[in-house]
C-alpha positions as CSV (number, residue, x, y, z in Angstrom):
1,X,123.8,-15.2,258.7
2,X,126.2,-12.0,259.1
3,X,126.0,-9.7,261.5
4,X,125.7,-7.1,258.3
5,X,122.6,-9.5,257.5
6,X,121.5,-9.4,261.0
7,X,121.4,-5.5,261.5
8,X,119.5,-4.9,257.7
9,X,116.8,-7.7,259.4
10,X,116.9,-5.4,262.6
11,X,116.3,-2.4,261.0
12,X,113.0,-3.9,259.5
13,X,109.8,-3.7,261.1
14,X,107.1,-5.0,258.4
15,X,106.7,-8.0,256.7
16,X,108.8,-9.1,253.8
17,X,107.8,-11.4,250.5
18,X,111.1,-13.5,249.2
19,X,110.1,-12.1,245.7
20,X,112.0,-12.0,242.6
21,X,110.7,-8.9,240.4
22,X,112.2,-7.3,237.5
23,X,113.1,-3.7,238.9
24,X,113.9,-1.4,236.6
25,X,116.0,1.6,238.4
26,X,116.2,5.3,236.6
27,X,119.3,5.9,237.6
28,X,119.8,9.5,235.3
29,X,116.5,11.2,233.4
30,X,116.5,11.9,230.1
31,X,117.6,15.7,229.6
32,X,114.6,17.5,227.9
33,X,115.7,18.7,224.9
34,X,117.2,14.8,224.7
35,X,120.5,15.4,224.6
36,X,121.4,12.4,227.1
37,X,119.0,9.5,226.9
38,X,117.9,8.0,230.6
39,X,119.8,5.5,232.3
40,X,118.3,2.7,233.1
41,X,119.5,-0.5,235.1
42,X,117.3,-3.6,235.3
43,X,117.6,-5.7,237.9
44,X,116.4,-8.1,240.7
45,X,114.6,-7.6,244.1
46,X,115.8,-10.3,246.7
47,X,112.8,-9.6,248.9
48,X,109.9,-6.9,249.1
49,X,107.7,-5.3,251.7
50,X,105.1,-2.3,251.9
51,X,107.1,0.5,252.2
52,X,110.5,-0.8,250.3
53,X,112.6,-3.3,249.0
54,X,116.1,-4.8,248.7
55,X,117.6,-5.2,245.5
56,X,120.9,-6.6,243.9
57,X,123.2,-4.7,241.6
58,X,126.7,-4.4,239.8
59,X,127.0,-0.9,240.9
60,X,126.8,1.1,243.9
61,X,124.4,3.9,244.5
62,X,125.0,6.9,246.9
63,X,123.0,6.5,250.4
64,X,120.4,9.1,250.2
65,X,119.7,9.1,246.4
66,X,116.4,9.3,245.6
67,X,115.3,7.2,242.4
68,X,112.0,6.5,240.0
69,X,111.7,3.0,240.2
70,X,109.6,0.3,238.0
71,X,108.4,-2.8,239.6
72,X,107.4,-5.7,236.7
73,X,105.9,-8.9,238.3
74,X,106.0,-12.3,236.3
75,X,102.3,-12.2,237.5
76,X,101.7,-10.0,233.8
77,X,100.1,-7.6,236.2
78,X,101.0,-4.3,234.7
79,X,104.1,-2.2,236.2
80,X,104.0,-0.4,239.0
81,X,106.2,3.1,239.4
82,X,107.3,4.0,243.0
83,X,110.0,6.4,244.2
84,X,112.5,5.0,246.5
85,X,115.1,6.7,248.2
86,X,118.7,4.5,249.1
87,X,118.3,3.5,253.0
88,X,122.0,1.4,252.8
89,X,124.0,-0.2,251.5
90,X,126.2,-3.7,251.3
91,X,128.5,-5.5,249.6
92,X,129.2,-8.3,248.4
93,X,132.0,-9.8,246.3
94,X,131.2,-7.6,242.8
95,X,127.7,-6.7,243.9
96,X,126.1,-4.7,245.5
97,X,122.8,-5.2,248.3
98,X,120.5,-2.1,248.2
99,X,117.8,-1.3,250.2
100,X,115.1,1.5,249.1
101,X,112.7,3.3,251.3
102,X,109.3,4.0,249.3
103,X,108.2,7.1,249.4
104,X,103.8,7.8,249.7
105,X,104.1,10.1,247.0
106,X,101.5,11.4,244.0
107,X,102.1,10.2,240.9
108,X,103.1,7.3,241.9
109,X,101.8,3.8,242.4
110,X,102.4,3.4,245.9
111,X,98.7,2.5,247.0
112,X,98.8,-0.1,244.4
113,X,101.7,-1.6,245.0
114,X,101.2,-1.8,249.3
115,X,97.9,-3.4,248.4
116,X,99.6,-6.0,246.0
117,X,102.0,-6.4,249.2
118,X,99.0,-6.5,251.4
119,X,97.2,-8.8,248.9
120,X,100.3,-11.2,248.8
121,X,100.8,-11.4,252.6
122,X,96.9,-12.4,252.7
123,X,97.8,-15.3,250.6
124,X,100.5,-16.8,252.3
125,X,98.4,-16.3,255.3
126,X,96.2,-18.4,254.5
127,X,98.5,-20.9,252.4
128,X,100.6,-21.4,256.1
């Protein structure tokens, strides 16, 4: 493990799930008058937690950027919409690993997200 990975691990204070979830990142919202369509980036998560997630993208996103994210789990469950802030970024060859911190915000699915993570961690504890 390189130093950058070690530093990222030290910054995290909660359990993570190494789970690949399809994430839709709304890079730019559509204009109200439809003069510009929404810009959506589709990627996969590297890991997820109750308060954040790490994704791998083919482009950089500036630190501090706040974006709407949609997570589509393979279990067929409905999509969960959350809002996250880019907290860190690390370049890996031609890709970027980006860490999002999720906000406890109204009109998102953050409560369902946290419950899903808690359920999956609990199931992992029972399996172990």
